[in-house]
C-alpha positions in Angstrom: -9.2 81.4 27.3 -8.5 81.5 23.5 -5.2 80.4 22.0 -4.2 81.9 18.7 -2.3 79.6 16.4 -1.1 82.0 13.8 2.4 81.2 12.6 3.3 78.6 15.2 4.8 75.6 13.5 5.1 73.2 16.5 2.8 73.0 19.5 4.2 71.4 22.7 1.6 68.8 23.4 2.4 68.6 27.2 1.4 72.2 27.8 -2.3 71.6 27.0 -4.7 70.1 29.4 -7.1 67.2 28.8 -10.7 68.2 28.1 -12.9 69.6 25.4 -11.1 71.6 22.7 -12.5 73.7 19.9 -10.6 74.8 16.8 -12.0 78.0 15.4 -11.5 78.8 11.7 -12.6 82.2 10.3 -14.9 81.6 7.4 -14.2 83.6 4.2 -15.9 83.3 0.8 -15.1 83.7 -2.8 -17.1 83.7 -6.1 -16.6 83.6 -9.9 -16.4 87.4 -10.3 -13.6 88.2 -7.8 -10.2 89.5 -9.1 -7.4 87.1 -9.6 -5.3 88.7 -6.8 -8.1 87.9 -4.3 -8.4 84.3 -5.6 -4.7 83.8 -5.0 -5.0 85.1 -1.4 -8.2 83.0 -0.9 -6.4 79.8 -2.1 -3.4 80.4 0.1 -5.7 81.1 3.0 -7.3 77.7 2.9 -4.0 76.0 2.3 -2.6 77.6 5.5 -5.8 76.6 7.4 -5.2 73.0 6.4 -1.6 73.2 7.5 -2.5 74.8 10.9 -5.3 72.3 11.6 -2.8 69.5 11.0 -0.5 71.1 13.6 -3.4 71.5 16.0 -4.5 67.8 15.6 -1.2 66.8 17.3 -2.9 67.8 20.6 -6.4 66.4 19.7 -7.8 64.8 16.5 -11.1 66.4 15.3 -14.1 64.5 16.5 -16.9 67.0 15.7 -17.3 69.4 12.8 -19.6 72.5 13.0 -20.3 75.0 10.3 -22.1 78.4 10.5 -25.4 78.5 8.6 -25.9 74.8 8.6 -28.9 73.4 10.5 -28.6 69.8 9.3 -26.3 67.0 10.6 -24.4 64.3 8.8 -24.5 63.9 5.0 -27.4 66.3 4.5 -25.5 69.1 6.3 -22.3 68.3 4.3 -24.2 68.7 1.0 -25.3 72.2 2.1 -21.7 73.1 3.0 -20.4 71.9 -0.4 -22.7 74.4 -2.1 -22.1 77.3 0.4 -18.3 77.1 0.5 -16.4 74.4 -1.4 -13.2 75.2 0.4 -14.4 74.7 3.9 -16.3 71.7 2.6 -13.0 70.0 1.5 -11.6 70.3 5.0 -14.8 69.2 6.6 -15.1 66.2 4.3 -11.5 65.2 5.1 -12.2 65.2 8.8 -15.4 63.3 8.5 -13.7 60.8 6.2 -11.3 60.2 9.0 -14.0 59.5 11.7 -15.3 63.0 12.7 -19.1 63.6 12.9 -20.7 66.6 11.2 -23.1 68.3 13.7 -25.8 70.8 13.1 -25.1 74.1 14.9 -28.0 76.2 13.7 -31.7 76.1 14.0 -33.3 76.8 10.6 -36.1 79.3 11.6 -33.9 81.3 14.0 -31.1 81.5 11.3 -33.6 82.6 8.7 -35.1 85.2 11.0 -31.6 86.7 11.8 -30.8 86.9 8.1 -34.0 88.6 7.3 -33.6 91.3 10.0 -30.0 91.8 8.8 -31.2 92.3 5.3 -33.7 94.8 6.5 -30.9 96.8 8.1 -29.0 96.9 4.9 -32.0 98.3 3.0 -32.2 101.3 5.2 -35.3 103.3 6.3 -36.2 107.0 6.5 -37.8 106.7 10.0 -35.4 106.5 12.9 -38.1 104.8 14.9 -38.3 102.0 12.3 -34.5 101.7 12.2 -34.4 101.4 16.0 -37.0 98.7 16.0 -35.4 96.7 13.3 -32.0 97.0 15.1 -33.7 95.7 18.2 -35.3 92.7 16.5 -32.0 91.8 14.8 -29.9 92.1 18.0 -32.5 89.9 19.8 -32.5 87.2 17.1 -28.7 87.3 16.8 -28.4 86.9 20.5 -30.7 83.8 20.6 -28.8 82.4 17.6 -25.3 82.7 19.2 -26.7 81.2 22.5 -28.1 78.3 20.5 -24.7 77.7 18.8 -23.0 77.6 22.2 -25.7 75.2 23.5 -25.3 72.9 20.5 -21.5 72.7 21.0 -22.0 72.1 24.8 -24.4 69.3 24.1 -22.5 67.4 21.4 -18.8 67.9 22.1 -17.8 65.3 24.7 -15.1 65.3 27.2 -11.6 64.9 25.8 -13.0 65.5 22.2 -11.9 68.2 19.8 -14.3 70.2 17.6 -13.8 72.2 14.5 -16.0 75.2 13.9 -16.1 77.3 10.7 -17.6 80.8 11.5 -17.4 84.3 10.3 -15.2 86.8 12.1 -17.1 89.1 14.4 -19.3 86.5 15.8 -20.5 86.8 19.4 -20.7 83.2 20.5 -19.8 82.7 24.2 -18.3 79.3 24.3 -18.9 77.0 27.2 -16.4 77.6 30.0 -15.1 74.0 29.9 -14.1 74.3 26.2 -10.5 75.4 25.4 -10.7 77.4 22.2 -7.9 77.7 19.7 -8.3 80.4 17.0 -6.7 79.5 13.7 -5.2 82.7 12.2 -3.3 82.0 8.9 -0.7 84.8 8.1 -2.4 85.6 4.7 -5.6 86.7 6.5 -4.0 90.0 7.3 -3.4 90.4 3.6 -7.0 89.7 2.9 -8.1 92.2 5.4 -5.9 94.9 3.9 -7.1 94.0 0.4 -10.7 94.3 1.3 -10.1 97.7 3.0 -8.3 98.9 -0.1 -11.2 97.8 -2.3 -13.7 99.7 0.0 -11.6 102.9 -0.2 -11.3 102.6 -4.0 -15.1 102.2 -4.3 -15.6 105.3 -2.2 -13.2 107.4 -4.2 -14.7 106.4 -7.6 -17.9 108.5 -7.3 -15.8 111.6 -6.1 -13.5 111.3 -9.1 -16.5 110.9 -11.4 -18.2 114.0 -9.9 -14.9 116.0 -10.2 -14.5 115.0 -13.8 -18.1 116.0 -14.7 -17.7 119.4 -12.9 -14.4 120.0 -14.9 -16.1 119.1 -18.2 -19.0 121.4 -17.4 -16.7 124.4 -16.6 -14.5 123.9 -19.7 
């Protein structure tokens, strides 16, 4: 069963059973070229994640840290996280500085295979047969990847420990049945979803507006 934290300010410790716990943080990214309005939401997002994790740790301090796309443990893995996402790195570093262990959750070759098949799907093909085959290969690799993630968590997260996992939304990891999962959901995440949808709509409308403008100019 997955508990969603959201806007909860206080969690009654006594309602949660002893055992393995996993705090799930949706992974979002930013870069130098994004608009300032997104940067502001992005900054608030990670601040709210930090606050909600602090609340969750009242029922179990983080002992293990996992991060999507990282196939190395310890300091080597943390260095990769720092380059990949400085915001999640700061939180992960704080937990590790306070005694948590950074664990590898990916297998390098399987991760790279999944990424390559996904890139192929984005390229697009003329042949439906090729599209079908690539989709099949991607689905197979992704399935194996998610199964490996669950296996790594099951092997490393000990009884009565709490783990912290940074992973993108839409993942299909089936977590071990003895792990109680808590999904962190900062309020600003809804704002980010809406902003991204609005941006997608705007990009779709721009070519139409440009075409209409060209048609008008040609007819005038």
